[in-house]
MDTraj code that builds the backbone (N, CA, C; nanometers):
import mdtraj as md
import numpy as np

residues = "MET LYS GLN LEU GLY PHE THR ASN THR THR VAL LEU PHE SER CYS VAL GLY GLY LEU PRO ASN VAL ILE ALA THR SER ASN GLN SER VAL ASN VAL SER PRO SER LYS ASN ILE TYR ILE ARG SER ASN ASN LEU LEU GLN PRO ASN SER GLN GLU ALA ILE VAL THR LYS CYS LYS THR SER ASN ILE LEU GLY ILE VAL PRO ILE ASN VAL SER PHE GLY ASN TYR ILE ASN PHE TYR ASN THR GLN THR PHE GLY VAL ASP ILE GLY ASN GLU THR ILE ASP LEU ILE ASP ILE TYR LEU SER ASP SER ASN ASN SER ASP VAL ILE VAL GLY LEU LEU LEU ASN TRP THR ILE SER ILE GLN ILE GLU GLU ILE TYR ILE ASN PRO GLU ILE SER THR GLU HIS ILE LEU LYS SER ASN ILE SER LEU ASN ASN ASP GLN SER ILE LYS GLU LEU GLU SER VAL LYS GLN ASN THR ILE SER ASP LEU GLU THR TYR LYS GLY LYS LEU LEU ASN GLU ILE GLY ASP ILE HIS THR LYS LYS SER LEU LYS GLU LYS LEU LYS GLY GLN GLN ILE PRO ASP LYS ILE GLU".split()
xyz = np.array([
    [1.5075, -3.4501, -0.2283],
    [1.4930, -3.5543, -0.3308],
    [1.4262, -3.4987, -0.4572],
    [1.3239, -3.4118, -0.4381],
    [1.2563, -3.3553, -0.5542],
    [1.3524, -3.2691, -0.6366],
    [1.4443, -3.2016, -0.5674],
    [1.5424, -3.1203, -0.6399],
    [1.6295, -3.2072, -0.7300],
    [1.6547, -3.3304, -0.6878],
    [1.7397, -3.4216, -0.7660],
    [1.6596, -3.5031, -0.8666],
    [1.5265, -3.4797, -0.8718],
    [1.4450, -3.5462, -0.9729],
    [1.3774, -3.6729, -0.9272],
    [1.3853, -3.7026, -0.7972],
    [1.3224, -3.8236, -0.7449],
    [1.1843, -3.7909, -0.6885],
    [1.0848, -3.8684, -0.7312],
    [0.9513, -3.8510, -0.6731],
    [0.9337, -3.9448, -0.5539],
    [1.0072, -4.0561, -0.5537],
    [1.0024, -4.1502, -0.4420],
    [1.1078, -4.1077, -0.3402],
    [1.0632, -4.0456, -0.2322],
    [1.1589, -3.9893, -0.1353],
    [1.2175, -4.0950, -0.0413],
    [1.1841, -4.2249, -0.0624],
    [1.2385, -4.3295, 0.0244],
    [1.3682, -4.3875, -0.0316],
    [1.4137, -4.3406, -0.1484],
    [1.5379, -4.3929, -0.2076],
    [1.6550, -4.3557, -0.1166],
    [1.7389, -4.4529, -0.0840],
    [1.8551, -4.4285, 0.0022],
    [1.9829, -4.4493, -0.0785],
    [2.0805, -4.3629, -0.0526],
    [2.2111, -4.3768, -0.1164],
    [2.3089, -4.4269, -0.0102],
    [2.3954, -4.5173, -0.0508],
    [2.4988, -4.5632, 0.0437],
    [2.6207, -4.6073, -0.0355],
    [2.7293, -4.6156, 0.0344],
    [2.8511, -4.6639, -0.0325],
    [2.9284, -4.7538, 0.0634],
    [3.0048, -4.8455, 0.0046],
    [3.0879, -4.9379, 0.0825],
    [3.2296, -4.9256, 0.0302],
    [3.3202, -4.8898, 0.1159],
    [3.4603, -4.8761, 0.0759],
    [3.4807, -4.7694, -0.0300],
    [3.4008, -4.6644, -0.0242],
    [3.4155, -4.5542, -0.1197],
    [3.3439, -4.5781, -0.2511],
    [3.2834, -4.6992, -0.2683],
    [3.2123, -4.7289, -0.3922],
    [3.0620, -4.7318, -0.3637],
    [2.9814, -4.6876, -0.4625],
    [2.8365, -4.6876, -0.4379],
    [2.7834, -4.8283, -0.4149],
    [2.7042, -4.8416, -0.3079],
    [2.6419, -4.9687, -0.2757],
    [2.5017, -4.9755, -0.3358],
    [2.4339, -4.8609, -0.3393],
    [2.2999, -4.8525, -0.3983],
    [2.3048, -4.7486, -0.5084],
    [2.2691, -4.7876, -0.6285],
    [2.2650, -4.6925, -0.7400],
    [2.1192, -4.6618, -0.7688],
    [2.0876, -4.5341, -0.7724],
    [1.9498, -4.4930, -0.8007],
    [1.9512, -4.3928, -0.9144],
    [1.8522, -4.4020, -1.0005],
    [1.8398, -4.3101, -1.1148],
    [1.7096, -4.2331, -1.1008],
    [1.7193, -4.1028, -1.1107],
    [1.5984, -4.0203, -1.0970],
    [1.5084, -4.0393, -1.2183],
    [1.3800, -4.0258, -1.1972],
    [1.2855, -4.0448, -1.3073],
    [1.2378, -3.9110, -1.3646],
    [1.2889, -3.7981, -1.3121],
    [1.2563, -3.6656, -1.3654],
    [1.3839, -3.5848, -1.3803],
    [1.3722, -3.4736, -1.4507],
    [1.4878, -3.3845, -1.4643],
    [1.5221, -3.3257, -1.3283],
    [1.6517, -3.2973, -1.3109],
    [1.6970, -3.2359, -1.1865],
    [1.6414, -3.0939, -1.1795],
    [1.5863, -3.0579, -1.0654],
    [1.5305, -2.9246, -1.0463],
    [1.6391, -2.8328, -0.9907],
    [1.6946, -2.7493, -1.0803],
    [1.8033, -2.6597, -1.0374],
    [1.7496, -2.5260, -0.9867],
    [1.6193, -2.5114, -0.9849],
    [1.5580, -2.3878, -0.9360],
    [1.4497, -2.4232, -0.8344],
    [1.4919, -2.4526, -0.7117],
    [1.3946, -2.5035, -0.6138],
    [1.3110, -2.3948, -0.5452],
    [1.2707, -2.2940, -0.6188],
    [1.1859, -2.1907, -0.5604],
    [1.0490, -2.2493, -0.5274],
    [0.9936, -2.2063, -0.4167],
    [0.8607, -2.2529, -0.3775],
    [0.7515, -2.1627, -0.4329],
    [0.7895, -2.0401, -0.4687],
    [0.6910, -1.9435, -0.5176],
    [0.7480, -1.8633, -0.6337],
    [0.6576, -1.8112, -0.7153],
    [0.6937, -1.7097, -0.8145],
    [0.6263, -1.5806, -0.7688],
    [0.7031, -1.4733, -0.7681],
    [0.6508, -1.3452, -0.7203],
    [0.6184, -1.2553, -0.8398],
    [0.4969, -1.2039, -0.8413],
    [0.4565, -1.1081, -0.9444],
    [0.4916, -0.9697, -0.8898],
    [0.5830, -0.9014, -0.9581],
    [0.6333, -0.7737, -0.9071],
    [0.6129, -0.6616, -1.0092],
    [0.6108, -0.5401, -0.9585],
    [0.6023, -0.4224, -1.0453],
    [0.6850, -0.3109, -0.9845],
    [0.7664, -0.2472, -1.0688],
    [0.8498, -0.1371, -1.0213],
    [0.7818, -0.0017, -1.0327],
    [0.6642, 0.0039, -1.0964],
    [0.6003, 0.1351, -1.1097],
    [0.4609, 0.1426, -1.0464],
    [0.4102, 0.0322, -0.9957],
    [0.2863, 0.0372, -0.9180],
    [0.3276, 0.0479, -0.7712],
    [0.3119, 0.1658, -0.7140],
    [0.3706, 0.1979, -0.5850],
    [0.2830, 0.1521, -0.4686],
    [0.3475, 0.0892, -0.3703],
    [0.2776, 0.0441, -0.2507],
    [0.3422, 0.1094, -0.1278],
    [0.3100, 0.2356, -0.1011],
    [0.3786, 0.3071, 0.0075],
    [0.3566, 0.2474, 0.1453],
    [0.2476, 0.1718, 0.1647],
    [0.2171, 0.1184, 0.2979],
    [0.2453, -0.0308, 0.3102],
    [0.3207, -0.0886, 0.2167],
    [0.3492, -0.2321, 0.2198],
    [0.4994, -0.2552, 0.2271],
    [0.5419, -0.3416, 0.3184],
    [0.6842, -0.3703, 0.3376],
    [0.7104, -0.5188, 0.3133],
    [0.8351, -0.5496, 0.2738],
    [0.8762, -0.6892, 0.2584],
    [1.0185, -0.7071, 0.3090],
    [1.0506, -0.8288, 0.3515],
    [1.1856, -0.8589, 0.3984],
    [1.2283, -0.9953, 0.3445],
    [1.1941, -1.0204, 0.2175],
    [1.2243, -1.1513, 0.1572],
    [1.3699, -1.1583, 0.1131],
    [1.4171, -1.0519, 0.0468],
    [1.5539, -1.0512, -0.0068],
    [1.6482, -0.9776, 0.0870],
    [1.6089, -0.8594, 0.1293],
    [1.6922, -0.7789, 0.2195],
    [1.6095, -0.7431, 0.3421],
    [1.6672, -0.6601, 0.4283],
    [1.5908, -0.6129, 0.5435],
    [1.4717, -0.5329, 0.4943],
    [1.3826, -0.5040, 0.5848],
    [1.2544, -0.4425, 0.5508],
    [1.2675, -0.3268, 0.4523],
    [1.1925, -0.3338, 0.3428],
    [1.1902, -0.2270, 0.2425],
    [1.0506, -0.2228, 0.1814],
    [1.0234, -0.1133, 0.1084],
    [0.8933, -0.1007, 0.0430],
    [0.8760, -0.2142, -0.0568],
    [0.7636, -0.2815, -0.0499],
    [0.7408, -0.3999, -0.1331],
    [0.6920, -0.3619, -0.2723],
    [0.7353, -0.4399, -0.3714],
    [0.6806, -0.4242, -0.5064],
    [0.6117, -0.5531, -0.5515],
    [0.5754, -0.6369, -0.4539],
    [0.5079, -0.7642, -0.4825],
    [0.3577, -0.7408, -0.4982],
    [0.3042, -0.7765, -0.6141],
    [0.1602, -0.7653, -0.6379],
    [0.0873, -0.8940, -0.6013],
    [0.1573, -1.0064, -0.6152],
    [0.0944, -1.1347, -0.5855],
    [0.1988, -1.2453, -0.5788],
    [0.1616, -1.3576, -0.5185],
    [0.2524, -1.4716, -0.5045],
    [0.1845, -1.5953, -0.5628],
    [0.2542, -1.6611, -0.6546],
    [0.2015, -1.7836, -0.7178],
    [0.2792, -1.9024, -0.6626],
    [0.2134, -1.9951, -0.5938],
    [0.2850, -2.1119, -0.5406],
    [0.3231, -2.2090, -0.6522],
    [0.4416, -2.2676, -0.6409],
    [0.4851, -2.3696, -0.7379],
    [0.4488, -2.5057, -0.6798],
    [0.3416, -2.5621, -0.7296],
    [0.2950, -2.6905, -0.6757],
    [0.2889, -2.7981, -0.7835],
    [0.3726, -2.7828, -0.8881],
    [0.3799, -2.8843, -0.9949],
    [0.5226, -2.9347, -1.0049],
    [0.5381, -3.0489, -1.0669],
    [0.6713, -3.1071, -1.0847],
    [0.7518, -3.0272, -1.1864],
    [0.8826, -3.0415, -1.1805],
    [0.9718, -2.9702, -1.2712],
    [0.9374, -3.0017, -1.4170],
    [0.9354, -2.8978, -1.4999],
    [0.9086, -2.9161, -1.6417],
    [0.7622, -2.9052, -1.6792],
    [0.6734, -2.8915, -1.5803],
    [0.5306, -2.8795, -1.6086],
    [0.4864, -2.7336, -1.6094],
    [0.3702, -2.7100, -1.6658],
    [0.3137, -2.5759, -1.6690],
    [0.2496, -2.5431, -1.5344],
    [0.2624, -2.4177, -1.4951],
    [0.1956, -2.3703, -1.3737],
    [0.0689, -2.2986, -1.4164],
    [-0.0443, -2.3476, -1.3717],
    [-0.1715, -2.2791, -1.3937],
    [-0.2239, -2.2360, -1.2580],
    [-0.2287, -2.1075, -1.2370],
    [-0.2735, -2.0568, -1.1077],
    [-0.3972, -1.9711, -1.1271],
    [-0.5029, -2.0076, -1.0608],
    [-0.6268, -1.9312, -1.0652],
    [-0.6558, -1.8797, -0.9250],
    [-0.6805, -1.7527, -0.9167],
    [-0.7064, -1.6902, -0.7877],
    [-0.8453, -1.7304, -0.7385],
    [-0.8496, -1.8213, -0.6415],
    [-0.9786, -1.8669, -0.5898],
    [-1.0288, -1.7773, -0.4775],
    [-0.9390, -1.7013, -0.4187],
    [-0.9784, -1.6067, -0.3146],
    [-0.9349, -1.4679, -0.3591],
    [-1.0209, -1.3708, -0.3355],
    [-0.9883, -1.2356, -0.3769],
    [-0.8746, -1.1809, -0.2913],
    [-0.7680, -1.1396, -0.3553],
    [-0.6598, -1.0725, -0.2842],
    [-0.6105, -0.9593, -0.3732],
    [-0.5498, -0.8632, -0.3099],
    [-0.5007, -0.7499, -0.3869],
    [-0.4118, -0.6631, -0.3008],
    [-0.3628, -0.5577, -0.3589],
    [-0.2770, -0.4638, -0.2876],
    [-0.3284, -0.3230, -0.3117],
    [-0.3012, -0.2363, -0.2162],
    [-0.3349, -0.0950, -0.2311],
    [-0.2160, -0.0235, -0.2928],
    [-0.2374, 0.0418, -0.4064],
    [-0.1290, 0.1159, -0.4701],
    [-0.1548, 0.2657, -0.4562],
    [-0.0468, 0.3414, -0.4527],
    [-0.0581, 0.4847, -0.4264],
    [-0.0363, 0.5726, -0.5467],
    [-0.0426, 0.5167, -0.6676],
    [-0.0215, 0.5979, -0.7881],
    [-0.1343, 0.6985, -0.8067],
    [-0.0977, 0.8245, -0.8326],
    [-0.1993, 0.9241, -0.8648],
    [-0.2458, 0.9055, -1.0089],
    [-0.1552, 0.8653, -1.0961],
    [-0.1900, 0.8305, -1.2342],
    [-0.1127, 0.7048, -1.2724],
    [-0.1675, 0.6292, -1.3671],
    [-0.0989, 0.5096, -1.4182],
    [-0.0895, 0.5242, -1.5695],
    [0.0305, 0.5547, -1.6187],
    [0.0530, 0.5675, -1.7624],
    [0.1071, 0.4379, -1.8221],
    [0.1693, 0.3568, -1.7381],
    [0.2355, 0.2351, -1.7852],
    [0.2337, 0.1332, -1.6726],
    [0.2137, 0.0066, -1.7074],
    [0.2206, -0.1001, -1.6069],
    [0.3399, -0.1878, -1.6409],
    [0.4362, -0.1920, -1.5496],
    [0.5589, -0.2694, -1.5681],
    [0.5552, -0.3871, -1.4705],
    [0.5425, -0.5080, -1.5242],
    [0.5308, -0.6271, -1.4398],
    [0.6377, -0.7287, -1.4791],
    [0.6971, -0.7924, -1.3784],
    [0.7903, -0.9021, -1.4080],
    [0.7724, -1.0122, -1.3041],
    [0.8150, -1.1326, -1.3401],
    [0.8067, -1.2473, -1.2508],
    [0.9444, -1.2729, -1.1919],
    [0.9501, -1.2945, -1.0619],
    [1.0802, -1.3157, -0.9983],
    [1.0777, -1.4382, -0.9091],
    [1.1983, -1.4837, -0.8742],
    [1.2098, -1.5892, -0.7742],
    [1.2253, -1.5241, -0.6371],
    [1.2603, -1.6030, -0.5365],
    [1.2700, -1.5496, -0.4006],
    [1.3881, -1.4552, -0.3824],
    [1.4811, -1.4553, -0.4784],
    [1.5958, -1.3627, -0.4724],
    [1.5705, -1.2334, -0.5496],
    [1.4487, -1.2150, -0.5977],
    [1.4091, -1.0991, -0.6782],
    [1.4809, -1.0964, -0.8131],
    [1.5222, -1.2139, -0.8616],
    [1.5808, -1.2241, -0.9950],
    [1.4690, -1.2518, -1.0948],
    [1.4712, -1.1811, -1.2069],
    [1.3696, -1.1996, -1.3102],
    [1.3833, -1.3401, -1.3680],
    [1.2798, -1.4217, -1.3526],
    [1.2886, -1.5626, -1.3954],
    [1.2660, -1.5801, -1.5450],
    [1.2264, -1.4733, -1.6157],
    [1.1967, -1.4852, -1.7585],
    [1.3140, -1.4396, -1.8449],
    [1.4100, -1.3697, -1.7859],
    [1.5212, -1.3162, -1.8644],
    [1.5919, -1.4278, -1.9393],
    [1.6053, -1.4107, -2.0712],
    [1.6776, -1.5083, -2.1536],
    [1.5965, -1.6305, -2.1909],
    [1.4737, -1.6425, -2.1442],
    [1.3903, -1.7591, -2.1761],
    [1.2828, -1.7214, -2.2763],
    [1.2577, -1.8113, -2.3708],
    [1.1462, -1.7916, -2.4637],
    [1.0232, -1.8558, -2.4016],
    [0.9726, -1.7892, -2.2981],
    [0.8637, -1.8458, -2.2209],
    [0.7411, -1.7562, -2.2305],
    [0.6321, -1.8135, -2.2773],
    [0.5073, -1.7367, -2.2868],
    [0.4336, -1.7431, -2.1539],
    [0.3805, -1.6288, -2.1119],
    [0.2995, -1.6267, -1.9908],
    [0.1943, -1.5181, -2.0033],
    [0.0854, -1.5386, -1.9358],
    [-0.0226, -1.4403, -1.9388],
    [-0.0665, -1.4117, -1.7957],
    [-0.1244, -1.2936, -1.7782],
    [-0.1723, -1.2540, -1.6459],
    [-0.2941, -1.1640, -1.6647],
    [-0.3864, -1.1730, -1.5731],
    [-0.5042, -1.0873, -1.5759],
    [-0.5065, -1.0060, -1.4468],
    [-0.5176, -0.8736, -1.4603],
    [-0.5175, -0.7847, -1.3443],
    [-0.6433, -0.6991, -1.3464],
    [-0.7026, -0.6822, -1.2324],
    [-0.8191, -0.5944, -1.2200],
    [-0.7796, -0.4763, -1.1312],
    [-0.8005, -0.3543, -1.1834],
    [-0.7694, -0.2337, -1.1073],
    [-0.8997, -0.1647, -1.0704],
    [-0.9172, -0.1380, -0.9433],
    [-1.0375, -0.0704, -0.8952],
    [-0.9986, 0.0637, -0.8348],
    [-1.0666, 0.1686, -0.8792],
    [-1.0438, 0.3012, -0.8211],
    [-1.1461, 0.3210, -0.7108],
    [-1.0976, 0.3460, -0.5910],
    [-1.1858, 0.3600, -0.4754],
    [-1.2158, 0.5073, -0.4545],
    [-1.3456, 0.5411, -0.4521],
    [-1.3850, 0.6803, -0.4292],
    [-1.3881, 0.7074, -0.2797],
    [-1.3239, 0.8159, -0.2421],
    [-1.3262, 0.8594, -0.1026],
    [-1.3796, 1.0013, -0.1027],
    [-1.4559, 1.0400, 0.0004],
    [-1.5117, 1.1753, -0.0005],
    [-1.3995, 1.2787, -0.0008],
    [-1.4232, 1.3987, -0.0541],
    [-1.3164, 1.4967, -0.0786],
    [-1.2282, 1.5278, 0.0417],
    [-1.2871, 1.5367, 0.1628],
    [-1.2059, 1.5701, 0.2792],
    [-1.1012, 1.4630, 0.3066],
    [-1.1451, 1.3365, 0.3074],
    [-1.0528, 1.2260, 0.3330],
    [-0.9537, 1.2141, 0.2184],
    [-1.0022, 1.2317, 0.0950],
    [-0.9158, 1.2190, -0.0214],
    [-0.8029, 1.3213, -0.0165],
    [-0.8365, 1.4459, 0.0163],
    [-0.7348, 1.5508, 0.0246],
    [-0.6333, 1.5183, 0.1317],
    [-0.6840, 1.4714, 0.2466],
    [-0.5932, 1.4365, 0.3563],
    [-0.5008, 1.3228, 0.3144],
    [-0.5574, 1.2231, 0.2453],
    [-0.4773, 1.1088, 0.2012],
    [-0.3669, 1.1530, 0.1051],
    [-0.4019, 1.2424, 0.0104],
    [-0.3028, 1.2885, -0.0878],
    [-0.1924, 1.3672, -0.0184],
    [-0.2312, 1.4541, 0.0756],
    [-0.1315, 1.5370, 0.1432],
    [-0.0389, 1.4552, 0.2316],
    [-0.0884, 1.3397, 0.2823],
    [-0.0069, 1.2581, 0.3713],
    [0.0629, 1.1428, 0.2987],
    [0.0410, 1.1300, 0.1683],
    [0.1020, 1.0188, 0.0953],
    [0.2518, 1.0416, 0.0790],
    [0.3259, 0.9320, 0.0602],
    [0.4716, 0.9424, 0.0431],
    [0.5076, 1.0256, -0.0779],
    [0.4269, 1.0131, -0.1842],
    [0.4562, 1.0872, -0.3067],
    [0.4479, 1.2361, -0.2790],
    [0.3416, 1.2786, -0.2094],
    [0.3245, 1.4195, -0.1805],
    [0.4303, 1.4696, -0.0843],
    [0.4666, 1.3851, 0.0138],
    [0.5704, 1.4268, 0.1079],
    [0.7025, 1.4467, 0.0365],
    [0.7311, 1.3611, -0.0622],
    [0.8542, 1.3766, -0.1397],
    [0.8518, 1.5030, -0.2231],
    [0.7328, 1.5476, -0.2625],
    [0.7200, 1.6677, -0.3453],
    [0.6636, 1.7847, -0.2646],
    [0.6964, 1.7874, -0.1354],
    [0.6430, 1.8907, -0.0472],
    [0.6776, 2.0312, -0.0971],
    [0.7998, 2.0480, -0.1477],
    [0.8429, 2.1785, -0.1978],
    [0.7570, 2.2214, -0.3164],
    [0.7283, 2.1274, -0.4069],
    [0.6449, 2.1583, -0.5236],
    [0.5051, 2.1997, -0.4808],
    [0.4526, 2.1326, -0.3782],
    [0.3187, 2.1662, -0.3297],
    [0.3175, 2.3076, -0.2737],
    [0.4205, 2.3440, -0.1969],
    [0.4287, 2.4793, -0.1399],
    [0.4391, 2.5839, -0.2502],
    [0.5169, 2.5536, -0.3527],
    [0.5308, 2.6479, -0.4643],
    [0.3976, 2.6673, -0.5358],
    [0.3253, 2.5566, -0.5596],
    [0.1949, 2.5659, -0.6260],
    [0.0949, 2.6429, -0.5399],
    [0.0999, 2.6215, -0.4080],
    [0.0109, 2.6946, -0.3166],
    [0.0408, 2.8441, -0.3223],
    [0.1702, 2.8784, -0.3303],
    [0.2105, 3.0199, -0.3396],
    [0.1604, 3.0817, -0.4698],
    [0.1738, 3.0074, -0.5807],
    [0.1258, 3.0563, -0.7107],
    [-0.0255, 3.0784, -0.7050],
    [-0.0965, 2.9860, -0.6400],
    [-0.2422, 2.9983, -0.6285],
    [-0.2800, 3.1252, -0.5514],
    [-0.2136, 3.1470, -0.4371],
    [-0.2445, 3.2648, -0.3554],
    [-0.2127, 3.3944, -0.4300],
    [-0.0981, 3.3969, -0.5004],
    [-0.0610, 3.5161, -0.5784],
    [-0.1619, 3.5432, -0.6895],
    [-0.2077, 3.4361, -0.7541],
    [-0.3066, 3.4512, -0.8620],
    [-0.4372, 3.5075, -0.8075],
    [-0.4812, 3.4567, -0.6911],
    [-0.6041, 3.5073, -0.6296],
    [-0.5895, 3.6550, -0.5943],
    [-0.4743, 3.6934, -0.5387],
    [-0.4503, 3.8341, -0.5031],
    [-0.4529, 3.9227, -0.6269],
    [-0.3879, 3.8769, -0.7351],
    [-0.3869, 3.9535, -0.8603],
    [-0.5285, 3.9712, -0.9145],
    [-0.6078, 3.8640, -0.9098],
    [-0.7463, 3.8712, -0.9597],
    [-0.8297, 3.9685, -0.8770],
    [-0.8090, 3.9690, -0.7452],
    [-0.8812, 4.0631, -0.6592],
    [-0.8440, 4.2071, -0.6942],
    [-0.7143, 4.2320, -0.7217],
    [-0.6677, 4.3664, -0.7590],
    [-0.7320, 4.4110, -0.8896],
    [-0.7286, 4.3229, -0.9911],
    [-0.7887, 4.3559, -1.1205],
    [-0.9400, 4.3758, -1.1090],
    [-1.0024, 4.2962, -1.0214],
    [-1.1466, 4.3106, -1.0003],
    [-1.1778, 4.4505, -0.9465],
    [-1.0981, 4.4964, -0.8481],
    [-1.1172, 4.6305, -0.7919],
    [-1.0998, 4.7393, -0.8959],
    [-0.9974, 4.7238, -0.9810],
    [-0.9733, 4.8240, -1.0868],
    [-1.0902, 4.8276, -1.1849],
    [-1.1389, 4.7085, -1.2233],
    [-1.2513, 4.7020, -1.3180],
    [-1.3771, 4.7650, -1.2586],
    [-1.4032, 4.7381, -1.1311],
    [-1.5204, 4.7974, -1.0674],
    [-1.5097, 4.9502, -1.0628],
    [-1.3888, 5.0004, -1.0369],
    [-1.3675, 5.1459, -1.0364],
    [-1.3913, 5.2056, -1.1746],
    [-1.3395, 5.1362, -1.2777],
    [-1.3584, 5.1855, -1.4144],
    [-1.5055, 5.1833, -1.4537],
    [-1.5766, 5.0767, -1.4142],
    [-1.7203, 5.0682, -1.4442],
    [-1.7943, 5.1804, -1.3723],
    [-1.7563, 5.2082, -1.2472],
    [-1.8178, 5.3175, -1.1723],
    [-1.7956, 5.4517, -1.2388],
    [-1.6733, 5.4747, -1.2889],
    [-1.6422, 5.6008, -1.3582],
    [-1.7261, 5.6151, -1.4851],
    [-1.7425, 5.5059, -1.5582],
    [-1.8217, 5.5092, -1.6823],
    [-1.9663, 5.5445, -1.6510],
    [-2.0238, 5.4827, -1.5441],
    [-2.1626, 5.5120, -1.5051],
    [-2.1783, 5.6575, -1.4610],
    [-2.0803, 5.7096, -1.3896],
    [-2.0851, 5.8488, -1.3433],
    [-2.0848, 5.9451, -1.4610],
    [-1.9947, 5.9198, -1.5572],
    [-1.9865, 6.0056, -1.6765],
    [-2.1159, 5.9976, -1.7574],
    [-2.1728, 5.8767, -1.7659],
    [-2.2968, 5.8576, -1.8423],
    [-2.4112, 5.9340, -1.7757],
    [-2.4187, 5.9254, -1.6441],
    [-2.5235, 5.9973, -1.5700],
    [-2.5084, 6.1483, -1.5862],
    [-2.3866, 6.1962, -1.5822],
    [-2.3605, 6.3392, -1.5981],
    [-2.4016, 6.3874, -1.7352],
    [-2.3745, 6.3045, -1.8376],
    [-2.4141, 6.3395, -1.9749],
    [-2.5658, 6.3484, -1.9859],
    [-2.6363, 6.2524, -1.9201],
    [-2.7825, 6.2511, -1.9250],
    [-2.8402, 6.3768, -1.8605],
    [-2.7796, 6.4207, -1.7505],
    [-2.8264, 6.5407, -1.6814],
    [-2.8041, 6.6662, -1.7655],
    [-2.6909, 6.6683, -1.8316],
    [-2.6547, 6.7862, -1.9101],
    [-2.7239, 6.7888, -2.0448],
    [-2.7815, 6.6759, -2.0842],
    [-2.8453, 6.6666, -2.2150],
    [-2.9652, 6.7622, -2.2186],
    [-2.9737, 6.8394, -2.3208],
    [-3.0849, 6.9317, -2.3351],
    [-3.0630, 7.0664, -2.2653],
    [-2.9647, 7.0742, -2.1803],
    [-2.9341, 7.2017, -2.1170],
    [-2.8381, 7.2792, -2.2035],
    [-2.8614, 7.4080, -2.2063],
    [-2.7721, 7.4916, -2.2857],
    [-2.6593, 7.5374, -2.1961],
    [-2.5414, 7.5174, -2.2400],
    [-2.4243, 7.5579, -2.1635],
    [-2.3836, 7.6962, -2.2104],
    [-2.3810, 7.7918, -2.1210],
    [-2.3437, 7.9291, -2.1622],
    [-2.2018, 7.9351, -2.2161],
    [-2.1870, 8.0277, -2.3175],
    [-2.0534, 8.0436, -2.3732],
    [-1.9613, 8.1131, -2.2735],
    [-2.0195, 8.1954, -2.1944],
    [-1.9356, 8.2732, -2.1061],
    [-2.0051, 8.2831, -1.9711],
    [-1.9328, 8.2577, -1.8712],
    [-1.9879, 8.2692, -1.7364],
    [-1.9359, 8.3994, -1.6761],
    [-2.0354, 8.4886, -1.6318],
    [-1.9951, 8.6164, -1.5715],
    [-1.9933, 8.6037, -1.4219],
])
top = md.Topology()
chain = top.add_chain()
for i, resn in enumerate(residues, 1):
    res = top.add_residue(resn, chain, resSeq=i)
    for name in ("N", "CA", "C"):
        top.add_atom(name, md.element.get_by_symbol(name[0]), res)
traj = md.Trajectory(xyz[None], top)
């Protein structure tokens, strides 16, 4: 009944001989979008440990929050978060925040509408001690997807360390040679070197 614009759900329709017996007129606009919720979604805030099965079978969720539609058609929705809720995101860096509002079919509800809306988001960075943090990064979906890059970087690191050790050894040898020559000069200083050795 609410979809058809009726607030009084006791209205009955009937007909006699194919003609309407009871004529009723709705007192509100017909609600052609009977969604119960608006979903706040983001395609770039990654939630590797969150799944959803609203539109299709289980897939990684991009839902940041759900706003219930509890007003009549044509009214403004004012939703204030009275209970703290949030999602864990796996982004290593955030350069851009891309947010859109969707219905239950994941269709953008703002496309083509001159509709103003505002949202307030709080992002908290959680500090984890280095051991756990390293383990978390290495086991994250992002790192697993870039496993080859990680191996290449590890190889570059090891090669760089080996090169530095080699150069360190060469420098120490050169410094040793300089000290030896300097000591020899000091010993020979003041001594007369014969022109001819018999």
